[in-house]
C-alpha positions as CSV (number, residue, x, y, z in Angstrom):
1,M,-2.1,24.2,8.9
2,E,-5.2,25.9,10.3
3,T,-6.5,26.4,6.8
4,L,-5.8,22.7,6.1
5,S,-7.9,21.6,9.1
6,V,-10.8,23.7,8.0
7,W,-10.5,22.2,4.5
8,L,-10.5,18.7,5.8
9,D,-13.6,19.4,7.9
10,L,-15.4,20.9,4.9
11,Y,-14.4,17.9,2.7
12,K,-15.8,15.5,5.2
13,C,-19.1,17.4,5.5
14,F,-19.4,17.7,1.7
15,H,-18.6,14.0,1.3
16,Q,-21.2,12.9,3.9
17,A,-23.9,15.3,2.7
18,A,-23.4,14.3,-0.9
19,L,-23.6,10.6,-0.2
20,R,-26.8,11.2,1.7
21,D,-28.6,13.7,-0.6
22,V,-27.4,12.9,-4.1
23,P,-28.8,9.6,-5.3
24,T,-27.1,9.7,-8.7
25,L,-23.6,9.6,-7.3
26,D,-21.6,6.5,-8.1
27,V,-19.8,4.5,-5.4
28,N,-16.7,6.5,-4.2
29,E,-17.3,9.1,-7.0
30,I,-16.3,12.0,-4.7
31,C,-13.0,10.4,-3.6
32,E,-12.2,9.5,-7.1
33,T,-13.0,13.0,-8.5
34,M,-10.9,14.7,-5.8
35,S,-8.0,12.4,-6.4
36,M,-8.1,13.0,-10.2
37,K,-8.2,16.8,-9.6
38,I,-5.2,16.7,-7.3
39,C,-3.2,14.5,-9.7
40,Q,-4.0,17.0,-12.4
41,A,-2.8,19.9,-10.2
42,L,0.4,18.0,-9.4
43,G,1.1,17.8,-13.1
44,K,1.5,21.6,-13.1
45,H,3.0,22.2,-9.7
46,C,4.6,19.7,-7.3
47,P,5.9,20.4,-3.7
48,T,9.7,20.4,-3.6
49,S,10.1,19.7,0.1
50,A,8.4,17.6,2.8
51,D,7.3,20.8,4.6
52,Q,5.5,21.9,1.4
53,A,4.0,18.4,0.9
54,M,2.6,18.1,4.4
55,P,-0.9,19.7,3.5
56,L,-1.0,17.5,0.4
57,L,-0.4,14.3,2.4
58,K,-2.9,15.2,5.0
59,A,-5.5,15.6,2.3
60,V,-4.5,12.3,0.6
61,Q,-4.8,10.5,3.9
62,N,-8.2,12.0,4.5
63,I,-9.4,10.9,1.0
64,V,-8.1,7.3,1.5
65,M,-9.8,7.0,4.9
66,M,-13.1,8.3,3.4
67,I,-13.2,5.5,0.8
68,P,-16.5,3.6,1.4
69,F,-15.0,0.1,1.3
70,S,-18.2,-1.4,2.7
71,D,-20.2,-0.1,-0.3
72,I,-17.6,-1.1,-2.8
73,C,-17.6,-4.7,-1.6
74,G,-21.3,-4.8,-1.0
75,T,-21.2,-5.7,2.7
76,Q,-23.8,-3.1,3.6
77,Q,-27.2,-2.4,1.9
78,S,-27.1,0.7,-0.2
79,S,-29.6,2.2,-2.6
80,K,-26.8,3.0,-5.0
81,R,-25.9,-0.7,-5.3
82,K,-29.2,-2.2,-6.3
83,S,-28.0,-2.7,-9.9
84,R,-24.4,-3.5,-9.0
85,S,-22.8,-6.9,-8.3
86,S,-21.3,-7.2,-4.9
87,L,-18.0,-8.4,-6.4
88,L,-16.2,-6.2,-8.9
89,P,-15.3,-8.4,-11.9
90,D,-11.9,-8.8,-13.4
91,R,-12.2,-7.2,-16.9
92,G,-8.7,-8.1,-18.0
93,R,-5.5,-6.2,-18.4
94,A,-6.9,-3.7,-20.9
95,S,-9.4,-2.3,-18.5
96,K,-9.0,-0.5,-15.1
97,P,-8.6,-3.4,-12.6
98,T,-9.5,-1.3,-9.6
99,N,-12.7,0.4,-10.9
100,Y,-13.9,2.5,-7.9
101,I,-10.5,3.4,-6.4
102,T,-8.3,3.8,-9.5
103,N,-7.7,7.5,-9.2
104,T,-7.1,7.3,-5.5
105,M,-4.5,4.6,-5.9
106,N,-2.8,6.7,-8.7
107,L,-2.7,9.6,-6.3
108,V,-1.0,7.6,-3.6
109,V,1.5,6.3,-6.1
110,K,2.2,9.8,-7.3
111,V,2.9,11.3,-3.9
112,S,5.1,8.3,-3.1
113,Q,7.2,9.1,-6.2
114,L,7.7,12.7,-4.9
115,F,9.1,11.6,-1.6
116,P,12.6,10.4,-2.7
117,A,13.3,13.8,-4.2
118,F,12.7,15.7,-0.9
119,E,15.7,16.9,1.0
120,R,16.2,14.8,4.1
121,S,15.6,17.7,6.5
122,G,12.8,19.8,7.9
123,E,10.2,19.4,10.6
124,W,7.9,17.3,8.6
125,Y,10.2,14.9,6.6
126,N,9.4,11.8,8.7
127,T,5.8,12.7,9.2
128,V,5.2,12.9,5.4
129,G,6.7,9.4,5.0
130,I,4.6,8.1,7.8
131,L,1.4,9.5,6.2
132,I,2.3,7.8,2.9
133,M,2.8,4.5,4.7
134,S,-0.6,5.0,6.4
135,C,-2.3,5.3,3.0
136,L,-0.5,2.2,1.7
137,E,-1.4,0.2,4.8
138,T,-5.0,1.1,4.5
139,L,-5.1,0.1,0.8
140,F,-3.3,-3.2,1.4
141,K,-5.6,-4.1,4.3
142,N,-8.9,-3.2,2.8
143,M,-8.8,-4.2,-0.9
144,K,-8.9,-7.6,-2.4
145,A,-8.6,-8.4,-6.1
146,A,-11.3,-10.5,-7.9
147,S,-8.5,-12.5,-9.5
148,V,-4.7,-12.7,-9.7
149,A,-4.9,-11.0,-13.2
150,A,-6.3,-7.9,-11.5
151,A,-3.9,-8.1,-8.5
152,I,-0.6,-8.2,-10.4
153,P,-0.7,-4.8,-12.1
154,V,-2.0,-3.2,-8.9
155,V,0.7,-4.6,-6.6
156,S,3.3,-3.9,-9.2
157,N,2.5,-0.2,-9.1
158,L,2.3,0.0,-5.3
159,S,5.5,-2.0,-5.0
160,D,7.5,1.0,-6.2
161,S,5.9,3.1,-3.5
162,V,6.8,0.6,-0.8
163,L,10.4,0.3,-2.2
164,S,11.0,4.0,-2.1
165,L,10.0,4.1,1.6
166,L,12.0,1.0,2.4
167,Q,15.1,2.7,0.9
168,A,14.5,6.0,2.7
169,N,16.7,7.1,5.6
170,P,14.5,8.8,8.2
171,L,15.7,11.6,10.4
172,Q,16.7,10.4,13.8
173,D,14.4,12.6,15.8
174,G,11.4,12.1,18.0
175,T,9.3,10.7,15.1
176,A,11.9,8.0,14.1
177,K,10.2,5.4,16.3
178,F,6.8,6.0,14.6
179,W,8.5,5.7,11.2
180,D,9.9,2.3,12.1
181,E,6.5,1.1,13.4
182,S,4.7,2.3,10.3
183,L,7.2,0.7,8.0
184,H,6.9,-2.6,10.0
185,R,3.2,-2.6,9.6
186,V,3.1,-1.7,5.9
187,W,5.8,-4.3,5.1
188,K,3.7,-7.1,6.7
189,C,0.5,-5.9,5.0
190,Y,2.3,-5.8,1.6
191,F,3.5,-9.4,1.9
192,T,0.2,-10.6,3.2
193,F,-1.5,-9.1,0.1
194,I,1.0,-10.8,-2.2
195,E,0.7,-14.1,-0.4
196,T,-3.0,-14.3,-1.2
197,Y,-2.3,-14.5,-5.0
198,L,1.2,-15.9,-5.3
199,H,0.0,-19.5,-5.5
200,Q,-2.5,-18.7,-8.3
201,K,0.1,-17.9,-10.9
202,S,3.7,-18.7,-11.7
203,V,6.2,-17.1,-9.4
204,K,8.1,-15.8,-12.4
205,D,5.2,-13.4,-13.1
206,F,5.9,-11.7,-9.7
207,L,9.7,-11.5,-9.9
208,G,9.8,-8.5,-12.3
209,W,8.9,-6.1,-9.5
210,M,9.3,-8.4,-6.4
211,S,13.0,-9.1,-6.8
212,A,14.3,-5.6,-6.1
213,I,12.1,-5.2,-3.0
214,L,13.1,-8.6,-1.6
215,E,16.8,-7.7,-2.0
216,V,16.3,-4.4,-0.1
217,G,14.3,-6.3,2.5
218,F,17.1,-8.8,3.1
219,R,19.7,-6.1,3.8
220,H,17.5,-3.6,5.6
221,P,19.0,-2.1,8.8
222,L,15.8,-2.9,10.8
223,Q,15.9,-6.5,12.1
224,E,12.1,-6.7,12.1
225,I,12.1,-5.9,8.4
226,R,14.7,-8.6,7.6
227,N,12.9,-11.2,9.7
228,I,9.6,-10.6,7.9
229,T,11.4,-10.8,4.5
230,V,13.0,-14.1,5.4
231,T,9.8,-15.5,6.7
232,F,8.0,-14.6,3.5
233,W,10.9,-15.9,1.4
234,D,11.4,-19.3,3.2
235,N,7.7,-20.1,3.7
236,V,6.0,-18.6,0.7
237,V,8.4,-17.8,-2.2
238,V,10.8,-20.8,-2.0
239,P,7.9,-23.3,-2.1
240,A,6.4,-21.4,-5.0
241,F,9.7,-22.0,-6.9
242,V,9.5,-25.7,-6.1
243,I,5.9,-26.0,-7.3
244,D,6.9,-24.2,-10.6
245,N,10.0,-26.3,-10.9
246,T,11.9,-23.0,-11.4
247,N,15.4,-22.2,-10.3
248,V,15.8,-19.4,-7.7
249,P,17.5,-16.4,-9.2
250,K,21.2,-16.2,-8.1
251,V,21.0,-12.6,-6.9
252,L,18.1,-13.4,-4.6
253,K,19.7,-16.6,-3.4
254,E,22.9,-14.8,-2.5
255,A,21.0,-12.0,-0.8
256,R,19.2,-14.5,1.4
257,E,22.5,-16.2,2.3
258,K,24.1,-12.9,3.2
259,C,21.1,-12.1,5.4
260,G,21.6,-15.3,7.2
261,K,25.3,-14.5,7.9
262,T,24.7,-11.0,9.2
263,P,25.8,-11.0,12.9
264,D,22.9,-9.1,14.4
265,T,20.2,-10.7,12.2
266,S,17.9,-13.3,13.6
267,C,17.0,-15.2,10.5
268,V,15.9,-18.3,12.3
269,V,12.2,-17.7,12.2
270,P,9.3,-20.0,13.2
271,H,7.4,-21.7,10.4
272,I,4.5,-19.3,10.2
273,T,3.0,-17.3,7.3
274,T,2.9,-13.6,6.9
275,S,-0.8,-13.8,7.5
276,Q,-0.1,-15.1,11.0
277,L,2.5,-12.4,11.5
278,D,-0.1,-9.8,10.6
279,D,-2.5,-11.0,13.3
280,E,-0.1,-9.7,15.9
281,V,-0.8,-6.1,15.0
282,E,-4.2,-4.5,15.5
283,P,-5.8,-3.5,12.2
284,L,-5.6,0.2,11.2
285,S,-9.4,0.3,10.8
286,T,-12.4,-2.0,11.1
287,V,-13.7,-1.3,7.6
288,P,-14.5,-4.4,5.6
289,V,-12.3,-5.6,2.7
290,A,-13.0,-4.0,-0.6
291,L,-12.9,-6.2,-3.7
292,F,-11.8,-4.6,-7.0
């Protein structure tokens, strides 16, 4: 861990010095290059336990937190952005919809896929999951798609990462409280991100990856997770079905009904949106939203 701390300090110094002294660097090129290299390394050797993955997750979190969201969305003046539009265009499904954060997002997804295979034991099991949720929360809060066509493939990939954490069973140790709090935050950020785009396209285009995660949310053991799921369903998804004149899938309808009948579940929620729910929690960071 001491070596990791030194590595992180060196990475920060290199990142900051390169941005200042290398005018030919593209926006977020360092983060993207590092993410690509780590993904390539994981193709040859992957950690098999949470304890082994701890240094990897600390590195991933550091990379995500170093993303220059302000430069990507053009909210700050930068010499590197003189020839670049402030909004990243949607180039269609055939191209990379995220442009300057593609490799970084792929890395977050890859480490999320490793987590379910880890044995539920060890000193760092919960901490690794919390770090993954921190990365996901940062992405959901600080990126914004130029269009719904760009948003759907992005949130589809990240949904699997959220689902794996939602289904995980954390160790009941001193870190369990922080796990629950992190899951609560990322769950709200996830729905807030989807809510932005759901009205722009048929709800059927979202169901392929959203159905499974809604089902798990309805029956999750944490009441806060169930309540957020119900709020999103009742106030955002159901009206979308009405607008599309589409029938609600039976499996989701039954899951919602069972949630309402669970004795310790308070499914009577005020008529507020997930955006309003999100305002109750302080943002993870103050960086401006990045548009991809």
